C-alpha positions as CSV (number, residue, x, y, z in Angstrom):
1,M,0.0,0.0,0.0
2,N,1.2,3.5,-0.9
3,K,1.2,5.3,2.5
4,M,1.2,8.7,0.6
5,Q,-2.4,8.1,-0.5
6,S,-3.7,8.5,3.1
7,I,-1.7,11.6,4.0
8,Q,-3.7,14.5,5.4
9,G,-0.9,16.6,6.8
10,I,2.8,16.9,6.7
11,A,5.3,17.8,9.5
12,F,8.9,18.8,9.0
13,D,12.0,18.7,11.0
14,L,14.0,22.0,10.9
15,D,17.8,21.7,11.2
16,G,19.2,19.6,8.4
17,T,15.8,19.3,6.7
18,L,14.6,22.8,5.8
19,V,17.5,24.8,7.1
20,D,21.3,24.5,6.9
21,S,21.8,25.8,10.5
22,A,25.3,24.4,10.9
23,P,27.2,27.7,10.4
24,G,25.2,29.5,13.1
25,L,25.3,26.6,15.5
26,T,29.0,26.1,15.1
27,A,29.7,29.8,15.7
28,A,27.7,29.7,18.9
29,V,29.2,26.4,20.1
30,D,32.8,27.5,19.4
31,S,32.3,30.9,21.0
32,A,31.0,29.2,24.2
33,L,33.9,26.7,24.2
34,Y,36.4,29.6,23.7
35,A,34.8,31.5,26.6
36,L,35.6,28.6,28.9
37,E,39.1,28.3,27.5
38,L,38.3,25.0,25.8
39,P,39.3,23.9,22.3
40,Q,36.9,24.9,19.5
41,A,35.3,22.1,17.5
42,G,34.6,23.4,14.0
43,E,31.6,22.8,11.7
44,A,32.6,19.3,10.5
45,R,32.5,18.0,14.1
46,V,29.5,20.1,15.3
47,V,27.2,18.8,12.6
48,T,27.6,15.3,14.0
49,W,26.2,16.5,17.3
50,I,23.1,18.2,16.0
51,G,19.6,16.7,16.4
52,N,18.8,16.1,20.1
53,G,18.4,19.7,21.3
54,A,20.7,22.3,22.7
55,D,21.3,20.5,26.1
56,V,22.6,17.4,24.4
57,L,24.5,19.5,21.8
58,M,26.5,21.3,24.5
59,E,27.0,18.2,26.6
60,R,28.6,16.5,23.5
61,A,30.7,19.6,22.9
62,F,31.9,19.8,26.5
63,N,32.9,16.1,26.6
64,W,34.7,16.3,23.3
65,A,36.5,19.6,24.3
66,R,37.7,18.2,27.6
67,Q,39.1,15.1,25.9
68,E,40.7,17.2,23.2
69,R,42.3,19.5,25.7
70,T,43.7,16.6,27.6
71,S,45.1,15.1,24.4
72,Q,46.7,18.4,23.3
73,R,48.3,19.0,26.7
74,A,49.6,15.4,26.8
75,A,51.2,15.8,23.4
76,Q,53.0,18.9,24.7
77,G,54.1,17.0,27.8
78,K,51.8,19.1,30.1
79,P,49.5,17.8,32.8
80,D,45.8,18.1,32.5
81,V,44.1,21.2,33.8
82,D,42.6,20.9,37.3
83,N,39.1,22.5,37.6
84,D,37.4,22.8,40.9
85,I,34.0,23.5,39.2
86,P,31.9,20.3,38.9
87,Q,31.4,19.0,35.4
88,E,27.6,19.5,35.6
89,E,28.1,23.1,36.5
90,Q,30.5,23.6,33.7
91,I,28.0,22.2,31.2
92,R,25.3,24.5,32.6
93,M,27.6,27.4,32.1
94,L,28.4,26.3,28.6
95,R,24.7,26.0,27.8
96,K,24.0,29.5,29.0
97,L,26.9,30.8,26.9
98,F,25.5,29.0,23.9
99,N,22.2,30.7,24.3
100,R,23.8,34.1,24.5
101,Y,26.0,33.6,21.4
102,Y,23.3,31.8,19.4
103,E,21.0,34.8,19.7
104,E,23.6,36.6,17.7
105,T,24.3,33.9,15.1
106,V,21.0,32.0,14.6
107,E,19.7,34.2,11.8
108,E,22.8,35.2,9.9
109,G,24.1,31.6,10.2
110,S,21.0,29.8,8.9
111,F,20.1,29.2,5.2
112,L,17.2,27.4,3.4
113,F,18.3,24.3,1.6
114,P,17.6,24.3,-2.2
115,D,14.0,24.3,-3.3
116,V,12.6,24.5,0.2
117,E,10.6,27.7,-0.2
118,Q,9.2,26.7,-3.6
119,T,8.2,23.2,-2.4
120,L,6.5,24.6,0.7
121,T,4.6,27.0,-1.4
122,A,3.4,24.2,-3.7
123,L,2.4,22.0,-0.8
124,H,0.6,24.9,0.9
125,A,-1.3,25.7,-2.3
126,K,-2.3,22.0,-2.5
127,G,-4.2,22.6,0.8
128,L,-2.2,20.2,3.0
129,P,-1.8,21.5,6.6
130,L,1.9,21.8,7.3
131,A,3.6,21.6,10.8
132,L,7.1,22.0,12.1
133,V,8.6,19.7,14.8
134,T,12.1,20.6,16.0
135,N,14.2,19.9,19.1
136,K,15.7,23.4,18.8
137,P,14.9,25.6,21.9
138,T,11.5,27.2,21.3
139,P,12.6,30.8,21.7
140,F,14.8,30.6,18.6
141,V,12.3,28.9,16.3
142,A,9.6,31.6,15.5
143,P,12.2,34.4,14.8
144,L,14.2,32.1,12.6
145,L,11.1,31.1,10.5
146,E,10.2,34.7,10.1
147,A,13.7,35.7,9.1
148,L,13.8,32.9,6.5
149,G,10.4,33.9,5.2
150,I,8.6,30.6,5.7
151,A,6.7,31.1,8.9
152,Q,3.4,31.6,7.1
153,Y,3.4,28.1,5.7
154,F,3.0,26.3,9.1
155,T,-0.3,25.8,10.8
156,F,1.4,24.5,14.0
157,V,4.9,24.6,15.3
158,V,6.4,22.5,18.1
159,G,9.8,23.6,19.6
160,G,12.0,21.7,21.9
161,D,10.6,23.4,25.0
162,D,6.9,22.7,24.1
163,V,6.9,19.0,25.0
164,V,8.1,16.9,27.9
165,N,9.7,14.4,25.6
166,K,11.6,15.5,22.5
167,K,12.2,13.4,19.4
168,P,12.8,10.5,19.0
169,H,9.9,10.2,21.4
170,P,6.6,10.3,19.5
171,E,5.0,13.0,21.8
172,P,5.7,15.9,19.4
173,L,4.2,14.1,16.4
174,L,1.2,13.0,18.4
175,L,0.6,16.5,19.5
176,V,0.7,17.6,15.9
177,C,-1.9,15.0,15.0
178,K,-4.1,16.3,17.8
179,K,-3.8,19.9,16.7
180,L,-4.4,19.0,13.0
181,N,-7.3,16.7,13.9
182,I,-5.8,13.8,12.0
183,Q,-4.8,10.2,12.8
184,P,-1.1,9.3,13.2
185,H,-1.2,7.2,10.0
186,E,-2.5,10.3,8.1
187,L,0.7,12.3,9.0
188,L,3.8,12.3,7.0
189,F,7.0,13.3,8.8
190,V,9.9,14.6,6.8
191,G,13.4,14.7,8.4
192,D,17.1,14.1,8.0
193,S,18.1,12.1,11.1
194,R,17.4,8.8,12.8
195,N,15.6,10.7,15.6
196,D,13.1,11.9,13.0
197,I,12.5,8.4,11.6
198,L,12.3,6.8,15.1
199,A,9.8,9.4,16.2
200,A,7.6,8.7,13.1
201,K,7.7,5.0,13.6
202,A,6.9,5.3,17.3
203,A,3.9,7.6,16.5
204,G,2.7,5.3,13.7
205,S,3.3,7.9,11.0
206,A,4.9,7.6,7.6
207,S,8.4,9.0,7.2
208,V,10.6,10.5,4.6
209,G,14.4,10.5,5.1
210,L,16.4,13.1,3.3
211,T,20.0,12.2,2.4
212,Y,21.5,15.7,2.5
213,G,21.1,16.4,6.3
214,Y,23.3,15.9,9.3
215,N,22.3,12.6,10.9
216,Y,25.5,12.1,13.0
217,G,27.5,11.2,9.9
218,E,25.3,8.1,9.3
219,A,23.3,7.2,6.1
220,I,19.6,7.9,6.6
221,T,18.8,4.6,4.9
222,A,20.1,2.8,8.0
223,S,17.1,4.1,9.9
224,E,14.7,2.5,7.3
225,P,12.4,5.4,6.6
226,D,9.3,4.7,4.4
227,Y,10.8,6.9,1.6
228,V,14.2,8.2,0.9
229,F,14.7,11.4,-1.1
230,D,17.9,13.1,-2.3
231,H,16.2,16.4,-2.9
232,F,13.5,18.3,-0.9
233,K,11.5,18.9,-4.1
234,D,11.1,15.1,-4.6
235,L,8.2,15.4,-2.1
236,L,6.0,17.0,-4.8
237,P,5.6,14.1,-7.3
238,A,5.4,11.7,-4.4
239,L,2.4,13.5,-3.0
240,G,0.7,13.7,-6.4
241,L,1.5,17.3,-7.4
242,S,0.7,17.6,-11.1
243,H,3.6,17.3,-13.5
244,S,3.0,20.7,-14.9
245,E,3.2,22.4,-11.4
246,N,6.3,20.4,-10.6
247,Q,7.9,21.3,-13.9
248,E,7.1,24.9,-13.4
249,M,9.0,24.9,-10.1
250,K,12.0,23.3,-11.7
251,N,12.1,26.0,-14.4
252,D,12.0,28.9,-12.0
């Protein structure tokens, strides 16, 4: 059975799916690390930490930076740095610093992936209600959507602070179903990471895995989504958008 035939609403992940947010996230992470005199990670490493929310992001950054500092000092024949501040408190400090710096970098360091705006426009015109489900801290979400010019497409938005359990728990997707007044099997969830696919499976919803996202350096096919697309615009023919409309978008 083609699961697309029963779809009555679509929900999207944000980072790595609609938006390349790695530059802004990396700038904020590295600035926070630098403020605590820890090694900076760089974008290639930060993208492997994205997907579980800011708390987990900064915990991963802290653990890596401590190990990296130890390795660097050992290579120089120096002892590790003693720190009287408990690790939990250092992570809390790092998280607060991240918030401060990300406020400055979130908009200028985030960019729509190719064909996202045109595809959302076509899906919105088709009459399908669209929702957004992200683990990103809620205060950053609405301003970013506005800055990128896509806020108007979404009927409902779930940020990381809006639920008790973030993805891969199904709670955010089940909340979307409730708000859109549809059944879980009538929802299609589009994402780029295993957390997105796991959340969709747990909710009983169909899933699309996009190959161009972050996903901790893993191939999205390993998570076995219902559909795998290389390009965001591949959603259109899969959802029955007429060939003429799809071709028109390609020619823009």
